[in-house]
Phi, psi and omega in degrees: 000140184277160179303327185286330182285320177298314179304319185296318186288324173303316182295322176291324173297319179296314179304319179295311177301316178296324178291325181295314180301324182296313178298316181296316183288325175281354174257011174297144178290116178204154179296156177292141180083007177259129180281168182302321186295334179257002181308313190297337180286345180255001179285140175261078181285334175279344185073023178285338191073013178255158182224127179261121183304147185299339180265359164088006185261349182213149178240126185233166174284149187295332176292350178265004174279131186062040175265011185068024179224129183275107182260333182258142182295329188270356172079017182285350180271356186231058174296334189247010178229178180258016188295323188262125176289136185082014182274174177228142185243123185264115173285114177294320169053046183301136184097346177223208185269132169303149179217142174246128185237164173292147183287348177290343180271358180286133176062032181259014172089353176248129184284106177263321172272139190281350174270352171076019186278353175273350184237045180296339187224017182257001192051025184275144179274077186263141175242145180278119186244009184307309184304312181290317178295319177296325177300307178300317176295325177292322182294309174305325181280332174294313171305319180293325183291320177291330176282329173294320176304308180303312183300317180298327180286323170300319182294319176296329183284324179291320174305314177300320180295311187301318177294322182292322182293315182289326176297322175299309181296325177299310179303311182294326177302310179295326180285331175294311181303319179291316186282343183292320178298321181289324182295321185292328178288315181301315179300311178299323174299323182283334181292321181290322176295321169306304185302321184289311180301322175296323182295314179300311182298314187292325179291327180286319182287344176300322182298316178289326176291316175307312180303311187286327182294315180297325180284329174296324175296323178287327179293313181305315179291327177292318182291329177297314185295311176306314182293323180285326176296317178298320179289328180293315181296320180291314178310315187286330180292319184278339182286078186298318187268009174053037184260011182065024176223129180268116188246161183305315183299326180288329177285334185283349174273358184251115185299336184302332176272023178270102184289319183270002179049056178254004179095357183209147182258112180283164180298321186292317185294319171302317182294327178305319184282342183258022173065033180068030180243165181275326174199155179223148176274184183295320179295319177295317184307311184307305191280323191247324188260328179302317187295344186259335184280323198292328178296326178293327174296322177297317182295317190293335186268007178084016183292333188265349178272116180283146183296143176074006180242148179247088178281135170293158188295327180290326177287331181291320183294313179306315184297317177287324176299318175301316182298313185293323179293322183292324176297313193283322182246025180302118186046039173065015182279164172292150180306328180291348183283340183277351182285124177079359184265180176307328184291347188276163194251143179267194185300324185296315181293326187286326175298321179292324181286345172272000169080020183300127180306312186294318175301319178301322175295316177298321179296314181295322177300321176300313179298315180302318183298316183291328177296315174303318178298345178284342184270007183288132181278167178303322184291324175294323171294317180293323172297320173298315176301317184293324179286324184290330187278326186283334175275120183293141178283339181236133173271124181260157178287165184305317190291313184286323176304324182288319176291335173293316184293324180293320180292323181292318175299320181295316180294323172301315176296319172294323175299317182293312175306324188283319175299318179300315183293325177292324182291320183289326178286335175289316184297324180296314186293325182294317181298314182294327177292324174292322183287330181280347181286149177267108185252034181104167179299323185240023181058034184276344174263007179299330184288351173270353180290127177101345179267158174224137181232136185255151168221134182243140168241191184294337187254312195236157163253114190263133171247137169229130185236103179310127182065021172227285185204162164232139184215164171228154174218133182300129182305336184270004185099170183124175181292156175276138181249125176288120176271344185162153168247160182309128177249300182180167170283157190304325176206163183302129181066006177250119186244042182261338185204145179247134185253124179242118181237174176070042178286184180291145183291145174277154176297116182055040181214182179287175172288143180284155183215154172228135174241129192253109174276129175256135177222156187297140176195158187278352176221165178263120179195157175273130189266315184202162175223132180226166173235080183297322176234152178312121173064016173239114191259146169232121180260141162256123178228133174257154185192144175291349179288337177265018180264115176237115184247132184242144189293327186288354177281334189291344184266000177073024179258034183289321182257139178273125172263117184292343180287345182257000000 
């Protein structure tokens, strides 16, 4: 006889013995509705013919068990009838799963037990279906066992990949730790070279900066002198009696000071230009009056009239007044702060104030060019800015330009070294984060890190990226809403559920969160998404990583049947 034939014979013999034991056990004398595990509680070992209620409060004669009258407070004397409220009836269901039902359902005309034992006196047409149900159940259990076995094999493969992934990352981390010291040393070296090159560059550029400051100072002094000369010329022009004092009556003869354009210069209008004084000398005129008078002179020459526009006289006056007040009160400074400063007018403004017709035409052409410049697009402006930036504003001598070029090169090399160090540090942080994560007892969930899985319903597309985030997005388009970021496994040592927390806040509600229930499957995908509570989402996800198979499950002995 071959080993296979011997094995088959032993299995047949074992099945025969089990069926015989089942028959013997189910035929043991016990009251109706009592399970095999409680049979000993109803035995009369002393032969007294008495039964002690299971709560120990009362003793009755054994004949009163299942007499359809409730004698015990705990209902233990009526396990097979509906006499005691709150009692329990046990269905043996030989060949299938045992079942306990409320005693109120005994003989109610509805078949609750597959062996029909609960309807022994109700005339209900009940048929014993335990054999067929048991056969179907064993078939499902067999399919489930085979699926678990296949899924477990896939889980072991995922575990191998997860361990290999972590081993690779550990090797990479060691390599980065070794190279980081070299990168830091190179960065420090480039920083020293940059500092030395910039020191030489600054020393060379200081000559040009000093020269520029001197030129600026000379220009400011020239502008101050020019402004004073302009003020002096104007003072002499309006000092009709040449008494070195400018008086109200002298300004009243000048129509340019007609602020409201009514054809006459009133005393108040003239007083405004003399700083509310009756007369002023030249020094007072320069510091207090000239900043008010000059804008009106510019207005009189047409400086404030834009080309192609017809301003009313009142608008022109108002504009000139604003300009004069701005000059007078610039940044809250005293009038004498303006003398010789940036607020003074240079040669170009002075020529305009004299009303020279040629300069006026040049001014209008300049304004037209500015108007045309308003139509320049943003891209053209940026291009012009880049061109201006590319073209040096100062021509340096060859030695200085060489130092500038070397300093720029040193800065570029330092920036490159610094970028390389920062990238290495970021990669080190990412690897340490990966190595610190709990990917299951055997690293079986590590293969899911970096993957994302979608699930669509009628309204939303739900996304789940294990160990990263959960989110939803309307199918019609729109912004993605974060439902939570990876927090932890749902319980210590429990790899059946993942918790994602700190999602986007709900309107007038808490922050969103997601709980992902994992179950065994031959592939990884999201099965469903629900929102059982406001802003609390639940995912059902299957994956081979959740398949844990034990050899003793292959025989269908996972559940214990007390009739055996």
